[in-house]
N, C-alpha and C positions, 0 to 999 in steps of 0.2 A: 747231739740231737739236732734235728733240722726242724725249723718252724716255718710254716708257710702261711699265706693268706693274710687275713685281718690280724691274726695274732702277731705275725712278723711285722706288719705295719705298725701295730701298737708298740712292739718292742723297739722298733727303730725310733719312734717318737720319744720313748722313755730314755733311750740312749742319748739322743740329741739334747734332751732337756737337762741331763746331768743332775746335780744336787738340787736344782730348783724344782725338779719334777714337772709334771704337767697335769692339766685338768681337761675335762671334756669341753669346758668353756673356751679354753685357749686352742685346743686341737679338736674341733668338732668331728664326731663320729657317732653313729647311732647306738653302739653297744659297748662303750668303753668298759663298763663294769664286767661284762661277759668276757671280753678279751683279756682283761687283767686276771679274772678268775681262772680262765684256762691256762694262762702263763704260770700262775701260781700253783694250781692243783694238778694240771696234766703234765707240766714240764718241770715243776719244782723250782721255778725262778722266784727269788726273794724280791718282793715289791711291797714297800710300805704304803699304807693308805692313811692320809692325813685329812681329817674333816675340817673344812673351813667355812666360816660364815660369809655370806655376800649380801650386799644391800641392793637397792633398786626396786623397781616395781614388782619384781618377783623374788623378793628377799627370801633367803633360806640358807641351806648348806649345800656344799658340793665337795667332792673328793679330789684330793691332789695325790697323784701316784708318783712314787719315787723308787727308781730301780736301785736295788742293793746288791744284786748278783753281778759277777764279772761276765761279760758277754763278748764273744768274738763274732764278727760279721764276715760272711762270704762276699765275694765280688758281685754275686747275682742278687736276686730279690728275696732270697731266703736269709734267715738269721740262724746262726748256730750258737747255742748257749751252753755255758758251763756253769751249772748251778752250784 
């Protein structure tokens, strides 16, 4: 399959993060949860969502996303995934 646009951007961030995973706090983007949702449900890619607490003036919870599927990237800006 070929993944384009923001979903490809998100997938690349997940690949780069490895086992550590990544959060919208570390990798700012307006619709992380939507990109992850599309990767999971439209493309069948396995991504774990880990909920973490954070402190500070806006204390609460955030998601950490960890890629579990094997993904092979093209040389261009698209990402090809084998779920």
